[in-house]
Backbone as a printed PyTorch tensor [residue, N CA C, xyz], in Angstrom:
tensor([[[-169.5980,  -58.6790, -120.1600],
         [-170.8410,  -58.4610, -119.4880],
         [-171.4140,  -59.8360, -118.9870]],

        [[-171.3310,  -60.8390, -119.8460],
         [-171.8480,  -62.1720, -119.4630],
         [-171.1280,  -62.6750, -118.2130]],

        [[-169.8040,  -62.5330, -118.1070],
         [-169.0640,  -62.9690, -116.9690],
         [-169.5780,  -62.3430, -115.6910]],

        [[-169.8420,  -61.0440, -115.7430],
         [-170.3390,  -60.3250, -114.5720],
         [-171.6480,  -60.8870, -114.0880]],

        [[-172.5430,  -61.2200, -115.0170],
         [-173.8190,  -61.8320, -114.6250],
         [-173.6200,  -63.1730, -113.9720]],

        [[-172.6560,  -63.9740, -114.5110],
         [-172.3450,  -65.3000, -113.9170],
         [-171.8790,  -65.1360, -112.4670]],

        [[-170.9110,  -64.2430, -112.2980],
         [-170.3920,  -63.9760, -110.9720],
         [-171.4000,  -63.4990, -110.0160]],

        [[-172.3010,  -62.6210, -110.4480],
         [-173.3510,  -62.0930, -109.6240],
         [-174.2690,  -63.2040, -109.1370]],

        [[-174.4670,  -64.1890, -110.0140],
         [-175.3470,  -65.2930, -109.6610],
         [-174.7400,  -66.1630, -108.5670]],

        [[-173.4180,  -66.2670, -108.4810],
         [-172.7630,  -67.0770, -107.4880],
         [-172.6000,  -66.3790, -106.1570]],

        [[-172.4980,  -65.0720, -106.1780],
         [-172.2570,  -64.2980, -104.9730],
         [-173.5450,  -63.4670, -104.7120]],

        [[-174.3150,  -63.8830, -103.7110],
         [-175.5220,  -63.1500, -103.3790],
         [-175.3780,  -62.5720, -101.9900]],

        [[-174.8140,  -61.4160, -101.9160],
         [-174.5940,  -60.7720, -100.6070],
         [-173.4320,  -61.4460,  -99.9390]],

        [[-173.3610,  -61.2700,  -98.6370],
         [-172.3090,  -61.8600,  -97.8050],
         [-172.8330,  -63.1110,  -97.1330]],

        [[-173.1860,  -64.0910,  -97.8920],
         [-173.7200,  -65.3330,  -97.3600],
         [-172.5430,  -66.1590,  -96.8900]],

        [[-172.5910,  -66.5670,  -95.6380],
         [-171.5360,  -67.4070,  -95.0740],
         [-172.0130,  -68.8620,  -95.1050]],

        [[-171.2330,  -69.6690,  -95.8050],
         [-171.5540,  -71.0740,  -95.9120],
         [-170.7730,  -71.8550,  -94.8790]],

        [[-171.5010,  -72.6620,  -94.0900],
         [-170.8410,  -73.4870,  -93.0680],
         [-171.2250,  -74.9370,  -93.2200]],

        [[-170.2470,  -75.8030,  -92.9180],
         [-170.5330,  -77.2510,  -92.9460],
         [-171.4020,  -77.5940,  -91.7640]],

        [[-172.4140,  -78.4550,  -92.0280],
         [-173.1950,  -79.0110,  -90.9440],
         [-172.5290,  -80.3050,  -90.5400]],

        [[-171.6190,  -80.2080,  -89.5670],
         [-170.8450,  -81.3600,  -89.1670],
         [-171.6430,  -82.3780,  -88.3340]],

        [[-172.8120,  -81.9680,  -87.8760],
         [-173.6310,  -82.9470,  -87.1400],
         [-174.1270,  -84.0890,  -88.0460]],

        [[-174.0150,  -83.8900,  -89.3510],
         [-174.3700,  -84.9940,  -90.2730],
         [-173.3100,  -86.1220,  -90.2000]],

        [[-172.1370,  -85.7510,  -89.7370],
         [-171.0320,  -86.7430,  -89.5920],
         [-171.0330,  -87.3090,  -88.1960]],

        [[-170.8960,  -86.4440,  -87.2100],
         [-170.9420,  -86.8090,  -85.7950],
         [-171.8420,  -85.7470,  -85.0720]],

        [[-172.6990,  -86.2280,  -84.2470],
         [-173.5930,  -85.2550,  -83.5290],
         [-172.8450,  -84.6570,  -82.3230]],

        [[-171.7310,  -85.2790,  -81.9050],
         [-170.9460,  -84.6890,  -80.8220],
         [-169.5460,  -85.2330,  -80.8280]],

        [[-168.6800,  -84.6490,  -80.0720],
         [-167.2770,  -85.0420,  -80.0110],
         [-167.0790,  -86.4560,  -79.4930]],

        [[-167.9300,  -86.8430,  -78.5470],
         [-167.7970,  -88.1930,  -77.9620],
         [-167.9720,  -89.2460,  -79.0600]],

        [[-168.8620,  -89.0530,  -80.0090],
         [-168.9930,  -90.0150,  -81.1060],
         [-167.7220,  -90.1110,  -81.9410]],

        [[-167.0680,  -88.9690,  -82.1600],
         [-165.8430,  -88.8910,  -82.8910],
         [-164.7750,  -89.6970,  -82.1610]],

        [[-164.6460,  -89.4150,  -80.8810],
         [-163.6310,  -90.1190,  -80.0360],
         [-163.8940,  -91.6130,  -80.0190]],

        [[-165.1250,  -92.0010,  -79.9860],
         [-165.5010,  -93.4370,  -80.0080],
         [-165.0390,  -94.0980,  -81.2840]],

        [[-165.2850,  -93.4100,  -82.4360],
         [-164.8370,  -93.9740,  -83.7050],
         [-163.2910,  -93.9720,  -83.8220]],

        [[-162.6430,  -93.0050,  -83.2860],
         [-161.1380,  -92.9570,  -83.3120],
         [-160.6290,  -94.1840,  -82.5530]],

        [[-161.2060,  -94.4350,  -81.3800],
         [-160.7950,  -95.6100,  -80.5760],
         [-161.0680,  -96.8920,  -81.3160]],

        [[-162.2140,  -96.9480,  -81.9960],
         [-162.5680,  -98.1610,  -82.7650],
         [-161.5990,  -98.3570,  -83.8820]],

        [[-161.2470,  -97.2690,  -84.5790],
         [-160.2700,  -97.3700,  -85.6500],
         [-158.8850,  -97.8310,  -85.1570]],

        [[-158.4550,  -97.2990,  -84.0590],
         [-157.1700,  -97.6820,  -83.4430],
         [-157.1950,  -99.1710,  -83.0590]],

        [[-158.3370,  -99.6300,  -82.5260],
         [-158.4800, -101.0080,  -82.1410],
         [-158.4040, -101.9390,  -83.3470]],

        [[-159.0600, -101.5390,  -84.4350],
         [-159.0730, -102.3510,  -85.6780],
         [-157.6250, -102.4250,  -86.1950]],

        [[-156.9040, -101.2760,  -86.2280],
         [-155.5420, -101.2930,  -86.7610],
         [-154.6560, -102.1660,  -85.8620]],

        [[-154.8850, -102.0940,  -84.5470],
         [-154.1130, -102.9290,  -83.6250],
         [-154.3420, -104.4070,  -83.9530]],

        [[-155.6090, -104.7660,  -84.2900],
         [-155.9390, -106.1630,  -84.6960],
         [-155.1660, -106.5000,  -85.9500]],

        [[-155.0680, -105.5690,  -86.8550],
         [-154.3560, -105.8170,  -88.1420],
         [-152.8930, -106.1870,  -87.9010]],

        [[-152.3020, -105.6540,  -86.8170],
         [-150.8660, -105.9510,  -86.5350],
         [-150.6800, -107.3790,  -86.1390]],

        [[-151.7810, -108.0450,  -85.6940],
         [-151.6480, -109.4750,  -85.2660],
         [-151.5370, -110.4070,  -86.4410]],

        [[-151.6520, -109.9180,  -87.6670],
         [-151.5230, -110.7180,  -88.8360],
         [-150.0740, -110.9390,  -89.2890]],

        [[-149.1460, -110.3530,  -88.4810],
         [-147.7500, -110.4930,  -88.8790],
         [-147.3630, -111.9930,  -88.9090]],

        [[-146.7650, -112.4110,  -90.0040],
         [-146.3740, -113.7930,  -90.1920],
         [-147.4940, -114.6850,  -90.6950]],

        [[-148.6590, -114.1070,  -90.9970],
         [-149.8270, -114.9170,  -91.3820],
         [-150.3610, -114.6150,  -92.7430]],

        [[-149.7910, -113.6680,  -93.5010],
         [-150.3450, -113.2880,  -94.7860],
         [-149.8510, -114.1570,  -95.9060]],

        [[-149.9840, -115.4700,  -95.6920],
         [-149.5380, -116.4650,  -96.6940],
         [-150.6340, -117.4580,  -97.0620]],

        [[-151.8820, -117.1130,  -96.6880],
         [-153.0100, -117.9770,  -97.0450],
         [-154.2490, -117.0560,  -97.2880]],

        [[-155.1770, -117.5970,  -98.0670],
         [-156.2850, -116.8060,  -98.4990],
         [-157.1490, -116.2690,  -97.2940]],

        [[-157.4310, -117.1470,  -96.3460],
         [-158.3120, -116.7280,  -95.2620],
         [-157.7260, -115.5260,  -94.4850]],

        [[-156.4780, -115.6140,  -94.1030],
         [-155.8640, -114.5270,  -93.3650],
         [-155.7160, -113.2470,  -94.2110]],

        [[-155.3870, -113.4050,  -95.4530],
         [-155.3140, -112.2400,  -96.3310],
         [-156.6520, -111.5800,  -96.4880]],

        [[-157.6980, -112.3610,  -96.6560],
         [-159.0540, -111.8470,  -96.7650],
         [-159.4570, -111.1350,  -95.4750]],

        [[-159.2370, -111.7800,  -94.3290],
         [-159.5790, -111.1660,  -93.0430],
         [-158.8140, -109.8650,  -92.8080]],

        [[-157.5350, -109.8330,  -93.1930],
         [-156.7370, -108.6460,  -93.0270],
         [-157.3600, -107.4720,  -93.8500]],

        [[-157.6450, -107.7600,  -95.1060],
         [-158.1770, -106.6920,  -96.0000],
         [-159.6150, -106.2580,  -95.5930]],

        [[-160.3500, -107.1820,  -94.9560],
         [-161.6550, -106.8280,  -94.4380],
         [-161.5300, -105.8200,  -93.3020]],

        [[-160.5690, -106.0560,  -92.4080],
         [-160.2570, -105.1050,  -91.3190],
         [-159.7540, -103.7940,  -91.8790]],

        [[-158.8700, -103.8820,  -92.8630],
         [-158.3470, -102.6810,  -93.5010],
         [-159.4260, -101.8170,  -94.1130]],

        [[-160.4020, -102.4750,  -94.7700],
         [-161.5230, -101.7450,  -95.3670],
         [-162.3710, -101.0640,  -94.2610]],

        [[-162.5790, -101.7680,  -93.2060],
         [-163.3520, -101.1920,  -92.0840],
         [-162.6510,  -99.9680,  -91.4880]],

        [[-161.3330, -100.1100,  -91.2700],
         [-160.5350,  -99.0130,  -90.7180],
         [-160.5320,  -97.8090,  -91.6860]],

        [[-160.4310,  -98.0670,  -92.9960],
         [-160.4270,  -96.9620,  -93.9720],
         [-161.7580,  -96.2130,  -93.9840]],

        [[-162.8560,  -96.9370,  -93.8760],
         [-164.1860,  -96.2720,  -93.8090],
         [-164.2980,  -95.3830,  -92.6040]],

        [[-163.8580,  -95.8200,  -91.4730],
         [-163.8810,  -95.0050,  -90.2630],
         [-162.9640,  -93.8250,  -90.3750]],

        [[-161.7760,  -94.0990,  -90.9120],
         [-160.7640,  -93.0590,  -91.1000],
         [-161.2670,  -91.9310,  -91.9910]],

        [[-161.9650,  -92.2850,  -93.0520],
         [-162.5130,  -91.2880,  -93.9450],
         [-163.4680,  -90.3350,  -93.2090]],

        [[-164.2620,  -90.9360,  -92.3340],
         [-165.2360,  -90.1720,  -91.5990],
         [-164.5680,  -89.2830,  -90.5360]],

        [[-163.6480,  -89.8880,  -89.7410],
         [-162.9680,  -89.1100,  -88.6730],
         [-162.1090,  -88.0420,  -89.2630]],

        [[-161.3820,  -88.3190,  -90.3310],
         [-160.5040,  -87.3360,  -90.9470],
         [-161.2580,  -86.1840,  -91.5050]],

        [[-162.4090,  -86.4990,  -92.2000],
         [-163.2380,  -85.4330,  -92.7450],
         [-163.7730,  -84.5430,  -91.6420]],

        [[-164.2200,  -85.1190,  -90.5600],
         [-164.7890,  -84.3170,  -89.4670],
         [-163.7170,  -83.4230,  -88.8340]],

        [[-162.5390,  -83.9850,  -88.5810],
         [-161.4690,  -83.1970,  -87.9280],
         [-161.0290,  -82.0690,  -88.8650]],

        [[-160.8110,  -82.3890,  -90.1200],
         [-160.3480,  -81.3800,  -91.0750],
         [-161.3920,  -80.2600,  -91.2640]],

        [[-162.6280,  -80.6620,  -91.4500],
         [-163.6530,  -79.6530,  -91.6410],
         [-163.9000,  -78.7900,  -90.4150]],

        [[-163.7710,  -79.4070,  -89.2330],
         [-163.8730,  -78.6710,  -87.9970],
         [-162.7900,  -77.6330,  -87.8720]],

        [[-161.5560,  -78.0380,  -88.2370],
         [-160.4570,  -77.1160,  -88.1290],
         [-160.4930,  -76.0370,  -89.1840]],

        [[-161.0590,  -76.3510,  -90.3860],
         [-161.2400,  -75.3450,  -91.3860],
         [-162.2680,  -74.3120,  -90.9070]],

        [[-163.2280,  -74.7890,  -90.2380],
         [-164.2950,  -73.9060,  -89.7070],
         [-163.7570,  -72.9880,  -88.5820]],

        [[-162.8610,  -73.6020,  -87.6870],
         [-162.3270,  -72.8660,  -86.5860],
         [-160.9490,  -73.4160,  -86.2390]],

        [[-159.9150,  -72.7770,  -86.7220],
         [-158.5310,  -73.2310,  -86.4480],
         [-158.1110,  -73.0530,  -85.0100]],

        [[-158.9520,  -72.3570,  -84.2150],
         [-158.6410,  -72.1670,  -82.7870],
         [-159.4110,  -73.0870,  -81.8810]],

        [[-160.0690,  -74.0720,  -82.4530],
         [-160.8760,  -75.0440,  -81.6790],
         [-159.8790,  -75.8880,  -80.8890]],

        [[-159.6700,  -75.5610,  -79.6700],
         [-158.6250,  -76.2070,  -78.8500],
         [-158.9190,  -77.6850,  -78.6090]],

        [[-160.1650,  -77.9860,  -78.4530],
         [-160.5370,  -79.4670,  -78.2930],
         [-160.1780,  -80.2600,  -79.4820]],

        [[-160.5280,  -79.7410,  -80.6770],
         [-160.2200,  -80.4430,  -81.9080],
         [-158.7340,  -80.5110,  -82.1870]],

        [[-158.0220,  -79.4090,  -81.8770],
         [-156.5380,  -79.4170,  -82.0390],
         [-155.9060,  -80.4650,  -81.1010]],

        [[-156.4260,  -80.5440,  -79.8840],
         [-155.9040,  -81.5000,  -78.9020],
         [-156.1550,  -82.8900,  -79.3940]],

        [[-157.3770,  -83.1990,  -79.8650],
         [-157.6740,  -84.5400,  -80.3600],
         [-156.7470,  -84.8950,  -81.5280]],

        [[-156.6050,  -83.9380,  -82.4630],
         [-155.7720,  -84.1720,  -83.6270],
         [-154.3170,  -84.4380,  -83.2090]],

        [[-153.7710,  -83.6510,  -82.2980],
         [-152.4050,  -83.8510,  -81.8750],
         [-152.2120,  -85.0920,  -81.0680]],

        [[-153.2610,  -85.5690,  -80.3550],
         [-153.1010,  -86.7850,  -79.5760],
         [-153.1460,  -88.0560,  -80.4060]],

        [[-153.9640,  -88.0220,  -81.4690],
         [-154.1020,  -89.2320,  -82.2640],
         [-153.0040,  -89.4670,  -83.2590]],

        [[-152.3490,  -88.3860,  -83.7380],
         [-151.3340,  -88.5330,  -84.7800],
         [-150.2310,  -89.4720,  -84.3340]],

        [[-149.6260,  -89.3510,  -83.1380],
         [-148.5580,  -90.2780,  -82.7640],
         [-149.0500,  -91.7130,  -82.6070]],

        [[-150.2810,  -91.9120,  -82.1700],
         [-150.8470,  -93.2400,  -82.0740],
         [-150.9290,  -93.9270,  -83.4470]],

        [[-151.4240,  -93.1870,  -84.4240],
         [-151.5400,  -93.7600,  -85.7600],
         [-150.1550,  -94.0010,  -86.3650]],

        [[-149.2020,  -93.1030,  -86.1030],
         [-147.8470,  -93.2520,  -86.5840],
         [-147.2330,  -94.5070,  -86.0600]],

        [[-147.4360,  -94.7690,  -84.7520],
         [-146.8500,  -95.9520,  -84.0970],
         [-147.4350,  -97.2080,  -84.7140]],

        [[-148.7670,  -97.2310,  -84.9190],
         [-149.3950,  -98.3950,  -85.5180],
         [-148.9930,  -98.5840,  -86.9880]],

        [[-148.7700,  -97.4790,  -87.6650],
         [-148.3070,  -97.5410,  -89.0730],
         [-146.9630,  -98.2330,  -89.1410]],

        [[-146.1150,  -97.9680,  -88.1990],
         [-144.7940,  -98.6560,  -88.1950],
         [-144.9430, -100.1500,  -87.9450]],

        [[-145.9270, -100.4960,  -87.1560],
         [-146.1590, -101.9300,  -86.8840],
         [-146.7070, -102.6900,  -88.1150]],

        [[-147.2720, -101.9110,  -89.0560],
         [-147.8280, -102.5660,  -90.2680],
         [-146.9080, -102.6300,  -91.4470]],

        [[-145.6650, -102.2750,  -91.1880],
         [-144.6830, -102.2500,  -92.3260],
         [-144.4940, -103.6570,  -92.9380]],

        [[-144.8030, -104.6850,  -92.1570],
         [-144.6370, -106.0760,  -92.6220],
         [-145.5720, -106.4370,  -93.7710]],

        [[-146.7170, -105.7900,  -93.8960],
         [-147.7920, -106.2300,  -94.7870],
         [-147.3080, -106.4150,  -96.2260]],

        [[-146.7290, -105.3870,  -96.7710],
         [-146.3240, -105.4690,  -98.1920],
         [-145.2850, -106.5930,  -98.4170]],

        [[-144.3490, -106.6740,  -97.5220],
         [-143.2960, -107.7370,  -97.6640],
         [-143.9320, -109.1210,  -97.6140]],

        [[-144.8270, -109.3140,  -96.6670],
         [-145.4330, -110.6380,  -96.5470],
         [-146.3240, -110.9970,  -97.7410]],

        [[-147.0760, -110.0040,  -98.2090],
         [-147.9320, -110.3050,  -99.3470],
         [-147.0820, -110.6810, -100.5550]],

        [[-146.0180, -109.9220, -100.7520],
         [-145.1730, -110.1390, -101.9580],
         [-144.2420, -111.3270, -101.8070]],

        [[-144.1120, -111.8860, -100.6240],
         [-143.3170, -113.1000, -100.4420],
         [-144.0290, -114.2940, -101.0110]],

        [[-145.3270, -114.1960, -101.2190],
         [-146.1240, -115.2670, -101.7920],
         [-145.7470, -115.4370, -103.2580]],

        [[-145.8380, -116.6410, -103.7890],
         [-145.4990, -116.8370, -105.2030],
         [-146.5090, -116.2440, -106.1270]],

        [[-146.0760, -115.9810, -107.3180],
         [-146.8980, -115.2910, -108.3360],
         [-148.2160, -116.0070, -108.6270]],

        [[-148.2090, -117.3360, -108.7060],
         [-149.4160, -118.0810, -108.9950],
         [-150.4550, -117.8790, -107.9110]],

        [[-150.0170, -117.9170, -106.6470],
         [-150.9070, -117.7000, -105.5150],
         [-151.5350, -116.3040, -105.5680]],

        [[-150.7440, -115.3210, -105.8950],
         [-151.1870, -113.9550, -105.9740],
         [-152.2560, -113.7910, -107.0910]],

        [[-152.0070, -114.4560, -108.2290],
         [-152.9330, -114.4350, -109.3490],
         [-154.2100, -115.1440, -108.9940]],

        [[-154.1000, -116.2250, -108.2500],
         [-155.2730, -117.0080, -107.8050],
         [-156.1620, -116.1150, -106.9200]],

        [[-155.5770, -115.3450, -106.0640],
         [-156.3160, -114.4210, -105.2050],
         [-157.0860, -113.3840, -106.0140]],

        [[-156.3960, -112.8370, -107.0190],
         [-157.0500, -111.8360, -107.8800],
         [-158.2380, -112.3730, -108.6420]],

        [[-158.2040, -113.6870, -108.9750],
         [-159.2930, -114.3120, -109.7200],
         [-160.4490, -114.7670, -108.7940]],

        [[-160.1920, -114.8170, -107.5070],
         [-161.1980, -115.3040, -106.5490],
         [-162.2730, -114.2400, -106.3680]],

        [[-163.5390, -114.5230, -106.6650],
         [-164.6440, -113.5660, -106.5480],
         [-164.7400, -112.9470, -105.1240]],

        [[-164.3580, -113.7560, -104.1280],
         [-164.4350, -113.2390, -102.7500],
         [-163.5240, -112.0420, -102.5030]],

        [[-162.4680, -111.9270, -103.2730],
         [-161.5140, -110.8530, -103.1360],
         [-161.7740, -109.6670, -104.0410]],

        [[-162.8350, -109.7610, -104.8560],
         [-163.0790, -108.7620, -105.9180],
         [-163.1190, -107.3320, -105.3550]],

        [[-163.7240, -107.0900, -104.2150],
         [-163.8060, -105.7400, -103.6940],
         [-162.4590, -105.1850, -103.2410]],

        [[-161.4740, -106.0840, -103.0550],
         [-160.1440, -105.6280, -102.6340],
         [-159.1620, -105.6190, -103.8160]],

        [[-159.6360, -105.9790, -105.0060],
         [-158.7240, -106.1090, -106.1390],
         [-157.8760, -104.9130, -106.4690]],

        [[-158.4360, -103.6670, -106.3660],
         [-157.6350, -102.5230, -106.6360],
         [-156.4560, -102.4110, -105.6960]],

        [[-156.6870, -102.5920, -104.4110],
         [-155.5910, -102.5440, -103.4280],
         [-154.5970, -103.6900, -103.6570]],

        [[-155.1430, -104.8770, -103.9360],
         [-154.2780, -106.0210, -104.1410],
         [-153.4370, -105.8790, -105.4190]],

        [[-154.0620, -105.4190, -106.5080],
         [-153.2990, -105.2140, -107.7220],
         [-152.1780, -104.2280, -107.5390]],

        [[-152.4410, -103.1640, -106.7960],
         [-151.3900, -102.1810, -106.4950],
         [-150.2760, -102.8320, -105.7370]],

        [[-150.6300, -103.5320, -104.6880],
         [-149.5960, -104.2260, -103.9010],
         [-148.7680, -105.2170, -104.7100]],

        [[-149.4800, -106.0390, -105.4790],
         [-148.7960, -107.0570, -106.2650],
         [-147.9180, -106.4870, -107.3450]],

        [[-148.3300, -105.3270, -107.8800],
         [-147.5430, -104.6970, -108.9650],
         [-146.1670, -104.2130, -108.4770]],

        [[-146.0490, -104.1120, -107.1770],
         [-144.7580, -103.6270, -106.5820],
         [-143.7270, -104.7170, -106.4100]],

        [[-144.1430, -105.9840, -106.6460],
         [-143.2160, -107.1040, -106.4920],
         [-141.9420, -106.8470, -107.2350]],

        [[-140.8200, -106.8740, -106.5260],
         [-139.5200, -106.6530, -107.1600],
         [-139.1070, -105.1620, -107.0880]],

        [[-139.9920, -104.3090, -106.6270],
         [-139.6980, -102.8390, -106.6100],
         [-139.9710, -102.2510, -105.2200]],

        [[-139.6910, -102.9720, -104.1760],
         [-140.0260, -102.4890, -102.8420],
         [-138.7640, -102.2700, -102.0150]],

        [[-138.9130, -101.4360, -101.0040],
         [-137.7950, -101.1410, -100.0470],
         [-137.6970, -102.2400,  -99.0500]],

        [[-136.5250, -102.3750,  -98.4160],
         [-136.3830, -103.3060,  -97.3290],
         [-137.0590, -102.7490,  -96.1150]],

        [[-137.2900, -103.5980,  -95.0930],
         [-137.9120, -103.1550,  -93.8390],
         [-137.1460, -101.9990,  -93.2530]],

        [[-135.8230, -102.0460,  -93.2330],
         [-134.9960, -100.9860,  -92.6570],
         [-135.2020,  -99.6940,  -93.4340]],

        [[-135.2580,  -99.7640,  -94.7530],
         [-135.4560,  -98.5720,  -95.5890],
         [-136.8330,  -97.9830,  -95.3230]],

        [[-137.8180,  -98.8330,  -95.1420],
         [-139.2210,  -98.3500,  -94.8630],
         [-139.2600,  -97.6070,  -93.5650]],

        [[-138.5860,  -98.1930,  -92.5330],
         [-138.5680,  -97.5110,  -91.2170],
         [-137.8530,  -96.1510,  -91.3140]],

        [[-136.7690,  -96.1500,  -92.0070],
         [-136.0630,  -94.8590,  -92.2160],
         [-136.9470,  -93.8130,  -92.8760]],

        [[-137.6500,  -94.2190,  -93.9440],
         [-138.5580,  -93.3140,  -94.6380],
         [-139.6920,  -92.8540,  -93.6980]],

        [[-140.1720,  -93.7490,  -92.8700],
         [-141.1860,  -93.3940,  -91.9070],
         [-140.6990,  -92.3450,  -90.9420]],

        [[-139.4610,  -92.5020,  -90.4750],
         [-138.8870,  -91.5160,  -89.5690],
         [-138.6550,  -90.1800,  -90.2560]],

        [[-138.1940,  -90.2180,  -91.5100],
         [-137.9620,  -89.0070,  -92.2680],
         [-139.2780,  -88.2290,  -92.4750]],

        [[-140.3490,  -89.0020,  -92.7650],
         [-141.6780,  -88.3970,  -92.9610],
         [-142.1140,  -87.7260,  -91.6730]],

        [[-141.8420,  -88.3170,  -90.5110],
         [-142.1890,  -87.7470,  -89.2180],
         [-141.4250,  -86.4350,  -89.0160]],

        [[-140.1910,  -86.4120,  -89.4120],
         [-139.3810,  -85.2310,  -89.1480],
         [-139.7840,  -84.0690,  -90.0360]],

        [[-140.4470,  -84.3230,  -91.1470],
         [-140.8450,  -83.2480,  -92.0340],
         [-142.0450,  -82.5050,  -91.5280]],

        [[-142.7350,  -83.0190,  -90.5310],
         [-143.8760,  -82.3000,  -89.9230],
         [-143.3280,  -81.1780,  -88.9820]],

        [[-143.8030,  -79.9670,  -89.1590],
         [-143.3060,  -78.8380,  -88.4120],
         [-143.3070,  -79.0630,  -86.8880]],

        [[-144.4230,  -79.5690,  -86.3780],
         [-144.5160,  -79.7930,  -84.9090],
         [-143.4910,  -80.7980,  -84.4560]],

        [[-143.2330,  -81.8200,  -85.2940],
         [-142.2610,  -82.8140,  -84.9330],
         [-140.8330,  -82.2170,  -84.9580]],

        [[-140.5880,  -81.3240,  -85.9150],
         [-139.2950,  -80.6570,  -85.9760],
         [-139.0810,  -79.8580,  -84.6780]],

        [[-140.1100,  -79.1310,  -84.2810],
         [-140.0520,  -78.3430,  -83.0450],
         [-139.7430,  -79.2940,  -81.8800]],

        [[-140.4800,  -80.4070,  -81.7830],
         [-140.2730,  -81.3570,  -80.6750],
         [-138.8580,  -81.8770,  -80.6900]],

        [[-138.3290,  -82.2200,  -81.8840],
         [-136.9710,  -82.7390,  -81.9910],
         [-135.9850,  -81.7250,  -81.4630]],

        [[-136.1520,  -80.4720,  -81.8950],
         [-135.2040,  -79.4240,  -81.4340],
         [-135.3850,  -79.1680,  -79.9470]],

        [[-136.5920,  -79.1160,  -79.5040],
         [-136.8410,  -78.7860,  -78.1040],
         [-136.4700,  -79.9080,  -77.1470]],

        [[-136.6890,  -81.1740,  -77.5610],
         [-136.5260,  -82.2780,  -76.6170],
         [-135.3360,  -83.1570,  -76.8630]],

        [[-134.9120,  -83.3010,  -78.1320],
         [-133.8950,  -84.2730,  -78.4050],
         [-132.5290,  -83.7160,  -78.7800]],

        [[-132.4680,  -82.5080,  -79.3360],
         [-131.2080,  -81.9100,  -79.6880],
         [-130.7860,  -80.9890,  -78.5350]],

        [[-129.6370,  -81.3000,  -77.9660],
         [-129.0890,  -80.5110,  -76.8520],
         [-128.0570,  -79.5300,  -77.3590]],

        [[-128.3080,  -78.2400,  -77.0800],
         [-127.3650,  -77.2340,  -77.4690],
         [-126.5260,  -76.7890,  -76.2770]],

        [[-125.2910,  -76.4290,  -76.5690],
         [-124.4290,  -75.9270,  -75.4870],
         [-124.8300,  -74.4940,  -75.1870]],

        [[-124.4340,  -74.0480,  -74.0070],
         [-124.7600,  -72.6500,  -73.6440],
         [-124.0830,  -71.7500,  -74.6310]],

        [[-124.7560,  -70.6800,  -74.9700],
         [-124.2050,  -69.6990,  -75.9330],
         [-124.1730,  -68.3360,  -75.2630]],

        [[-123.2290,  -67.4830,  -75.7880],
         [-123.1330,  -66.1270,  -75.2480],
         [-123.4390,  -65.1800,  -76.3670]],

        [[-124.1620,  -64.0770,  -76.0800],
         [-124.3740,  -63.0730,  -77.0740],
         [-123.2430,  -62.1270,  -77.1170]],

        [[-123.3000,  -61.0660,  -77.8780],
         [-122.1900,  -60.1510,  -78.0570],
         [-121.8570,  -59.4020,  -76.7310]],

        [[-122.7740,  -59.3260,  -75.7870],
         [-122.5210,  -58.6850,  -74.4750],
         [-122.0720,  -59.7000,  -73.4440]],

        [[-121.7140,  -60.8830,  -73.9250],
         [-121.2230,  -61.9780,  -73.0490],
         [-122.2820,  -62.4770,  -72.0740]],

        [[-123.5660,  -62.3190,  -72.4390],
         [-124.6450,  -62.8440,  -71.6070],
         [-124.9250,  -64.2590,  -72.0680]],

        [[-125.0350,  -65.1480,  -71.0980],
         [-125.2420,  -66.5470,  -71.4040],
         [-126.6960,  -66.8650,  -71.5200]],

        [[-127.0440,  -67.8370,  -72.3780],
         [-128.4310,  -68.2410,  -72.5080],
         [-128.4910,  -69.7830,  -72.4860]]])
């Protein structure tokens, strides 16, 4: 009997609860603007290749990473909540499908980060962790540094990145549709397709 009272308290008629997405972005143009800003920041991050061997560049890199992650949290939440609200929102589906390859491409360009960070000697890495300026990045840095000696080669990372892409249903469809060429086949009535 007590359970029924609890359940009745949670369900009061057919109340439909909807997210107020205007609290995140008041319109789609704001979303698109933030997506472009995030892409631009990540593009800047790729310019650090060959430079993650000194405190200033490592700090500047992680500052950009932090900024990109904050924007990403907001854009991802908005897109996901919008699509949960309406899976047939063609504009949101289009935005989502257009940005995915862009982020994937930039992600491939950032494969150098872990290798470069871990190429630094242990004393330097420990010095960074003790530096108060890096304190807000310590969780990310500790994770990266803990991987020293346990990381994949650049080639292995690229392979894993491609495998991850292939596991996405739409990418599998694209691979089959555009990259895999099938010979003409005949059905049992000898009709060619």
